[in-house]
N, CA, C and O atoms as CSV, one atom per row, in Angstrom:
chain,resi,resn,atom,element,x,y,z
A,1,MET,N,N,24.407,-8.450,80.407
A,1,MET,CA,C,24.932,-8.524,79.060
A,1,MET,C,C,26.368,-9.040,79.081
A,1,MET,O,O,26.769,-9.821,78.218
A,2,PHE,N,N,27.133,-8.601,80.067
A,2,PHE,CA,C,28.515,-9.075,80.146
A,2,PHE,C,C,28.562,-10.592,80.207
A,2,PHE,O,O,29.372,-11.222,79.526
A,3,VAL,N,N,27.699,-11.176,81.018
A,3,VAL,CA,C,27.716,-12.624,81.235
A,3,VAL,C,C,27.400,-13.373,79.953
A,3,VAL,O,O,28.057,-14.368,79.645
A,4,ILE,N,N,26.405,-12.917,79.199
A,4,ILE,CA,C,26.078,-13.649,77.972
A,4,ILE,C,C,27.099,-13.381,76.876
A,4,ILE,O,O,27.363,-14.268,76.063
A,5,TYR,N,N,27.674,-12.198,76.828
A,5,TYR,CA,C,28.739,-11.934,75.853
A,5,TYR,C,C,29.983,-12.761,76.166
A,5,TYR,O,O,30.666,-13.235,75.259
A,6,ALA,N,N,30.268,-12.930,77.447
A,6,ALA,CA,C,31.457,-13.680,77.861
A,6,ALA,C,C,31.238,-15.188,77.782
A,6,ALA,O,O,32.197,-15.955,77.864
A,7,GLY,N,N,29.995,-15.619,77.624
A,7,GLY,CA,C,29.705,-17.045,77.531
A,7,GLY,C,C,29.785,-17.775,78.853
A,7,GLY,O,O,30.104,-18.964,78.893
A,8,TYR,N,N,29.494,-17.064,79.946
A,8,TYR,CA,C,29.561,-17.665,81.275
A,8,TYR,C,C,28.510,-18.750,81.448
A,8,TYR,O,O,27.411,-18.683,80.898
A,9,GLU,N,N,28.886,-19.742,82.226
A,9,GLU,CA,C,27.947,-20.775,82.647
A,9,GLU,C,C,27.326,-20.334,83.973
A,9,GLU,O,O,27.746,-19.337,84.561
A,10,LYS,N,N,26.323,-21.082,84.439
A,10,LYS,CA,C,25.587,-20.694,85.643
A,10,LYS,C,C,26.490,-20.555,86.873
A,10,LYS,O,O,26.348,-19.600,87.637
A,11,ALA,N,N,27.398,-21.480,87.067
A,11,ALA,CA,C,28.285,-21.414,88.241
A,11,ALA,C,C,29.135,-20.145,88.218
A,11,ALA,O,O,29.360,-19.520,89.255
A,12,GLU,N,N,29.600,-19.773,87.036
A,12,GLU,CA,C,30.398,-18.552,86.914
A,12,GLU,C,C,29.542,-17.321,87.183
A,12,GLU,O,O,29.986,-16.379,87.840
A,13,LEU,N,N,28.323,-17.333,86.676
A,13,LEU,CA,C,27.397,-16.226,86.924
A,13,LEU,C,C,27.121,-16.078,88.413
A,13,LEU,O,O,27.204,-14.976,88.956
A,14,ASP,N,N,26.795,-17.179,89.071
A,14,ASP,CA,C,26.472,-17.122,90.496
A,14,ASP,C,C,27.667,-16.622,91.314
A,14,ASP,O,O,27.494,-15.854,92.260
A,15,GLN,N,N,28.864,-17.054,90.954
A,15,GLN,CA,C,30.059,-16.589,91.653
A,15,GLN,C,C,30.255,-15.088,91.425
A,15,GLN,O,O,30.574,-14.357,92.362
A,16,LEU,N,N,30.067,-14.630,90.198
A,16,LEU,CA,C,30.201,-13.212,89.880
A,16,LEU,C,C,29.186,-12.382,90.662
A,16,LEU,O,O,29.530,-11.320,91.183
A,17,LEU,N,N,27.956,-12.845,90.749
A,17,LEU,CA,C,26.930,-12.107,91.487
A,17,LEU,C,C,27.279,-12.005,92.975
A,17,LEU,O,O,27.115,-10.952,93.590
A,18,ASP,N,N,27.755,-13.104,93.537
A,18,ASP,CA,C,28.140,-13.063,94.951
A,18,ASP,C,C,29.298,-12.099,95.175
A,18,ASP,O,O,29.319,-11.377,96.172
A,19,LEU,N,N,30.253,-12.084,94.265
A,19,LEU,CA,C,31.365,-11.142,94.373
A,19,LEU,C,C,30.870,-9.700,94.243
A,19,LEU,O,O,31.300,-8.819,94.987
A,20,TYR,N,N,29.971,-9.471,93.297
A,20,TYR,CA,C,29.455,-8.124,93.069
A,20,TYR,C,C,28.734,-7.593,94.310
A,20,TYR,O,O,28.916,-6.438,94.695
A,21,PHE,N,N,27.919,-8.440,94.928
A,21,PHE,CA,C,27.149,-8.024,96.093
A,21,PHE,C,C,27.957,-8.084,97.386
A,21,PHE,O,O,27.497,-7.609,98.424
A,22,GLY,N,N,29.151,-8.661,97.333
A,22,GLY,CA,C,29.982,-8.748,98.531
A,22,GLY,C,C,29.481,-9.773,99.522
A,22,GLY,O,O,29.998,-9.865,100.636
A,23,GLN,N,N,28.502,-10.530,99.142
A,23,GLN,CA,C,27.897,-11.586,99.953
A,23,GLN,C,C,27.051,-12.409,99.012
A,23,GLN,O,O,27.106,-12.206,97.799
A,24,LYS,N,N,26.277,-13.325,99.533
A,24,LYS,CA,C,25.396,-14.110,98.673
A,24,LYS,C,C,24.359,-13.187,98.044
A,24,LYS,O,O,23.711,-12.395,98.729
A,25,CYS,N,N,24.215,-13.305,96.735
A,25,CYS,CA,C,23.260,-12.464,96.007
A,25,CYS,C,C,21.839,-12.783,96.485
A,25,CYS,O,O,21.469,-13.954,96.575
A,26,PRO,N,N,21.043,-11.758,96.791
A,26,PRO,CA,C,19.648,-12.004,97.193
A,26,PRO,C,C,18.888,-12.773,96.102
A,26,PRO,O,O,19.047,-12.504,94.911
A,27,GLU,N,N,18.078,-13.713,96.525
A,27,GLU,CA,C,17.384,-14.597,95.589
A,27,GLU,C,C,16.450,-13.840,94.636
A,27,GLU,O,O,16.361,-14.194,93.460
A,28,ASP,N,N,15.759,-12.810,95.119
A,28,ASP,CA,C,14.852,-12.071,94.233
A,28,ASP,C,C,15.628,-11.334,93.142
A,28,ASP,O,O,15.160,-11.227,92.008
A,29,ILE,N,N,16.801,-10.833,93.482
A,29,ILE,CA,C,17.625,-10.149,92.486
A,29,ILE,C,C,18.180,-11.164,91.488
A,29,ILE,O,O,18.236,-10.888,90.289
A,30,LYS,N,N,18.586,-12.322,91.972
A,30,LYS,CA,C,19.096,-13.371,91.078
A,30,LYS,C,C,18.012,-13.784,90.077
A,30,LYS,O,O,18.302,-13.981,88.897
A,31,THR,N,N,16.782,-13.915,90.536
A,31,THR,CA,C,15.684,-14.267,89.641
A,31,THR,C,C,15.491,-13.184,88.580
A,31,THR,O,O,15.282,-13.490,87.406
A,32,LYS,N,N,15.562,-11.937,88.990
A,32,LYS,CA,C,15.415,-10.833,88.042
A,32,LYS,C,C,16.542,-10.849,87.000
A,32,LYS,O,O,16.302,-10.604,85.818
A,33,ILE,N,N,17.741,-11.131,87.435
A,33,ILE,CA,C,18.879,-11.198,86.510
A,33,ILE,C,C,18.698,-12.357,85.532
A,33,ILE,O,O,19.015,-12.225,84.350
A,34,TYR,N,N,18.194,-13.485,86.016
A,34,TYR,CA,C,17.911,-14.602,85.119
A,34,TYR,C,C,16.886,-14.192,84.058
A,34,TYR,O,O,17.006,-14.584,82.898
A,35,CYS,N,N,15.895,-13.416,84.445
A,35,CYS,CA,C,14.907,-12.924,83.479
A,35,CYS,C,C,15.560,-12.025,82.435
A,35,CYS,O,O,15.296,-12.157,81.240
A,36,TYR,N,N,16.406,-11.120,82.886
A,36,TYR,CA,C,17.122,-10.241,81.953
A,36,TYR,C,C,17.983,-11.039,80.988
A,36,TYR,O,O,18.045,-10.725,79.799
A,37,MET,N,N,18.646,-12.067,81.495
A,37,MET,CA,C,19.494,-12.885,80.625
A,37,MET,C,C,18.663,-13.612,79.571
A,37,MET,O,O,19.073,-13.715,78.415
A,38,ALA,N,N,17.499,-14.114,79.970
A,38,ALA,CA,C,16.627,-14.791,79.018
A,38,ALA,C,C,16.171,-13.823,77.927
A,38,ALA,O,O,16.172,-14.171,76.746
A,39,ILE,N,N,15.788,-12.628,78.314
A,39,ILE,CA,C,15.328,-11.629,77.353
A,39,ILE,C,C,16.458,-11.226,76.406
A,39,ILE,O,O,16.253,-11.108,75.198
A,40,CYS,N,N,17.645,-11.016,76.959
A,40,CYS,CA,C,18.779,-10.619,76.122
A,40,CYS,C,C,19.181,-11.742,75.169
A,40,CYS,O,O,19.504,-11.485,74.010
A,41,GLY,N,N,19.163,-12.971,75.647
A,41,GLY,CA,C,19.458,-14.110,74.773
A,41,GLY,C,C,18.468,-14.209,73.634
A,41,GLY,O,O,18.845,-14.476,72.493
A,42,LEU,N,N,17.190,-13.993,73.945
A,42,LEU,CA,C,16.171,-14.019,72.900
A,42,LEU,C,C,16.360,-12.867,71.917
A,42,LEU,O,O,16.240,-13.046,70.705
A,43,LEU,N,N,16.652,-11.704,72.443
A,43,LEU,CA,C,16.895,-10.538,71.586
A,43,LEU,C,C,18.017,-10.816,70.590
A,43,LEU,O,O,17.837,-10.620,69.388
A,44,TRP,N,N,19.167,-11.269,71.073
A,44,TRP,CA,C,20.308,-11.449,70.187
A,44,TRP,C,C,20.161,-12.654,69.273
A,44,TRP,O,O,20.667,-12.622,68.151
A,45,SER,N,N,19.497,-13.706,69.702
A,45,SER,CA,C,19.281,-14.839,68.788
A,45,SER,C,C,18.307,-14.440,67.682
A,45,SER,O,O,18.472,-14.852,66.533
A,46,THR,N,N,17.298,-13.641,68.019
A,46,THR,CA,C,16.355,-13.144,67.011
A,46,THR,C,C,17.053,-12.181,66.060
A,46,THR,O,O,16.807,-12.207,64.855
A,47,TRP,N,N,17.917,-11.337,66.598
A,47,TRP,CA,C,18.671,-10.409,65.760
A,47,TRP,C,C,19.497,-11.173,64.741
A,47,TRP,O,O,19.550,-10.793,63.571
A,48,CYS,N,N,20.141,-12.245,65.175
A,48,CYS,CA,C,20.935,-13.064,64.256
A,48,CYS,C,C,20.066,-13.624,63.130
A,48,CYS,O,O,20.468,-13.616,61.967
A,49,GLU,N,N,18.891,-14.102,63.477
A,49,GLU,CA,C,18.000,-14.659,62.458
A,49,GLU,C,C,17.509,-13.598,61.492
A,49,GLU,O,O,17.425,-13.846,60.289
A,50,ALA,N,N,17.184,-12.419,62.002
A,50,ALA,CA,C,16.606,-11.376,61.164
A,50,ALA,C,C,17.639,-10.659,60.303
A,50,ALA,O,O,17.381,-10.377,59.133
A,51,PHE,N,N,18.791,-10.365,60.866
A,51,PHE,CA,C,19.732,-9.497,60.166
A,51,PHE,C,C,20.986,-10.195,59.666
A,51,PHE,O,O,21.693,-9.658,58.813
A,52,GLN,N,N,21.267,-11.356,60.173
A,52,GLN,CA,C,22.407,-12.125,59.705
A,52,GLN,C,C,22.014,-13.598,59.665
A,52,GLN,O,O,22.479,-14.389,60.486
A,53,PRO,N,N,21.163,-13.966,58.715
A,53,PRO,CA,C,20.659,-15.347,58.691
A,53,PRO,C,C,21.760,-16.398,58.696
A,53,PRO,O,O,21.576,-17.489,59.237
A,54,GLU,N,N,22.900,-16.077,58.098
A,54,GLU,CA,C,24.001,-17.042,58.101
A,54,GLU,C,C,24.576,-17.243,59.499
A,54,GLU,O,O,25.255,-18.240,59.748
A,55,GLN,N,N,24.312,-16.304,60.420
A,55,GLN,CA,C,24.796,-16.404,61.796
A,55,GLN,C,C,23.783,-17.059,62.736
A,55,GLN,O,O,24.118,-17.397,63.872
A,56,ALA,N,N,22.550,-17.237,62.269
A,56,ALA,CA,C,21.495,-17.763,63.145
A,56,ALA,C,C,21.861,-19.129,63.719
A,56,ALA,O,O,21.564,-19.420,64.878
A,57,LEU,N,N,22.504,-19.960,62.908
A,57,LEU,CA,C,22.877,-21.289,63.386
A,57,LEU,C,C,24.359,-21.374,63.718
A,57,LEU,O,O,24.869,-22.449,64.035
A,58,ALA,N,N,25.041,-20.255,63.645
A,58,ALA,CA,C,26.450,-20.215,64.033
A,58,ALA,C,C,26.531,-20.285,65.557
A,58,ALA,O,O,25.522,-20.106,66.238
A,59,PRO,N,N,27.708,-20.539,66.091
A,59,PRO,CA,C,27.833,-20.680,67.552
A,59,PRO,C,C,27.251,-19.511,68.344
A,59,PRO,O,O,26.620,-19.733,69.377
A,60,TYR,N,N,27.443,-18.286,67.893
A,60,TYR,CA,C,26.933,-17.137,68.648
A,60,TYR,C,C,25.412,-17.152,68.745
A,60,TYR,O,O,24.864,-17.000,69.837
A,61,GLY,N,N,24.726,-17.330,67.630
A,61,GLY,CA,C,23.263,-17.355,67.636
A,61,GLY,C,C,22.712,-18.502,68.463
A,61,GLY,O,O,21.743,-18.330,69.203
A,62,ARG,N,N,23.324,-19.669,68.341
A,62,ARG,CA,C,22.881,-20.836,69.133
A,62,ARG,C,C,23.108,-20.600,70.619
A,62,ARG,O,O,22.260,-20.943,71.443
A,63,ARG,N,N,24.259,-20.013,70.963
A,63,ARG,CA,C,24.553,-19.759,72.377
A,63,ARG,C,C,23.549,-18.777,72.961
A,63,ARG,O,O,23.105,-18.956,74.095
A,64,GLN,N,N,23.182,-17.744,72.212
A,64,GLN,CA,C,22.211,-16.766,72.702
A,64,GLN,C,C,20.844,-17.410,72.890
A,64,GLN,O,O,20.148,-17.129,73.866
A,65,TYR,N,N,20.462,-18.271,71.956
A,65,TYR,CA,C,19.172,-18.958,72.078
A,65,TYR,C,C,19.181,-19.888,73.294
A,65,TYR,O,O,18.173,-20.020,73.989
A,66,ARG,N,N,20.327,-20.533,73.547
A,66,ARG,CA,C,20.439,-21.403,74.723
A,66,ARG,C,C,20.246,-20.597,76.006
A,66,ARG,O,O,19.563,-21.045,76.927
A,67,TYR,N,N,20.850,-19.405,76.066
A,67,TYR,CA,C,20.638,-18.543,77.234
A,67,TYR,C,C,19.150,-18.210,77.390
A,67,TYR,O,O,18.615,-18.243,78.498
A,68,ALA,N,N,18.493,-17.894,76.283
A,68,ALA,CA,C,17.067,-17.554,76.348
A,68,ALA,C,C,16.263,-18.710,76.948
A,68,ALA,O,O,15.467,-18.508,77.864
A,69,LYS,N,N,16.474,-19.915,76.429
A,69,LYS,CA,C,15.730,-21.072,76.922
A,69,LYS,C,C,16.089,-21.428,78.359
A,69,LYS,O,O,15.212,-21.611,79.203
A,70,GLU,N,N,17.380,-21.523,78.622
A,70,GLU,CA,C,17.835,-21.982,79.933
A,70,GLU,C,C,17.435,-21.023,81.050
A,70,GLU,O,O,16.935,-21.449,82.091
A,71,TYR,N,N,17.656,-19.733,80.832
A,71,TYR,CA,C,17.392,-18.794,81.923
A,71,TYR,C,C,15.916,-18.427,82.046
A,71,TYR,O,O,15.472,-18.022,83.121
A,72,ALA,N,N,15.157,-18.559,80.978
A,72,ALA,CA,C,13.702,-18.408,81.108
A,72,ALA,C,C,13.155,-19.545,81.972
A,72,ALA,O,O,12.329,-19.321,82.857
A,73,ALA,N,N,13.618,-20.751,81.710
A,73,ALA,CA,C,13.171,-21.903,82.504
A,73,ALA,C,C,13.589,-21.760,83.966
A,73,ALA,O,O,12.810,-22.064,84.870
A,74,ARG,N,N,14.807,-21.301,84.196
A,74,ARG,CA,C,15.276,-21.109,85.572
A,74,ARG,C,C,14.435,-20.054,86.304
A,74,ARG,O,O,14.032,-20.247,87.450
A,75,ALA,N,N,14.185,-18.945,85.619
A,75,ALA,CA,C,13.405,-17.869,86.245
A,75,ALA,C,C,11.983,-18.323,86.553
A,75,ALA,O,O,11.460,-18.052,87.634
A,76,LEU,N,N,11.364,-19.010,85.605
A,76,LEU,CA,C,9.998,-19.503,85.829
A,76,LEU,C,C,9.946,-20.506,86.987
A,76,LEU,O,O,9.023,-20.478,87.801
A,77,LYS,N,N,10.926,-21.371,87.051
A,77,LYS,CA,C,10.969,-22.361,88.129
A,77,LYS,C,C,11.132,-21.647,89.486
A,77,LYS,O,O,10.500,-22.030,90.471
A,78,ARG,N,N,11.971,-20.623,89.524
A,78,ARG,CA,C,12.178,-19.901,90.776
A,78,ARG,C,C,10.918,-19.173,91.200
A,78,ARG,O,O,10.691,-18.979,92.394
A,79,ARG,N,N,10.097,-18.770,90.249
A,79,ARG,CA,C,8.845,-18.080,90.554
A,79,ARG,C,C,7.698,-19.053,90.790
A,79,ARG,O,O,6.583,-18.632,91.097
A,80,GLY,N,N,7.960,-20.355,90.650
A,80,GLY,CA,C,6.948,-21.363,90.890
A,80,GLY,C,C,5.946,-21.494,89.746
A,80,GLY,O,O,4.841,-22.002,89.939
A,81,VAL,N,N,6.328,-21.042,88.570
A,81,VAL,CA,C,5.431,-21.093,87.418
A,81,VAL,C,C,5.635,-22.375,86.623
A,81,VAL,O,O,4.679,-22.917,86.068
A,82,ALA,N,N,6.844,-22.857,86.563
A,82,ALA,CA,C,7.117,-24.052,85.756
A,82,ALA,C,C,7.681,-25.155,86.609
A,82,ALA,O,O,7.972,-26.239,86.103
């Protein structure tokens, strides 16, 4: 949640994960985190549409939707699904 609230890009996320783990982040954990980011992005973009329609197309709602799309695709690719 911190990463999507802060608006981090992938390089910043990967650097943060490596720092957190004190070494290179294990690939299976990175994939799981990408899944969580996709779900959270979808949650907050949907929330914007449902409860604040004027915010759905505002920068925050668009950024959350971008996280949902981008990290879902990344996670699926890492799992060999897409």
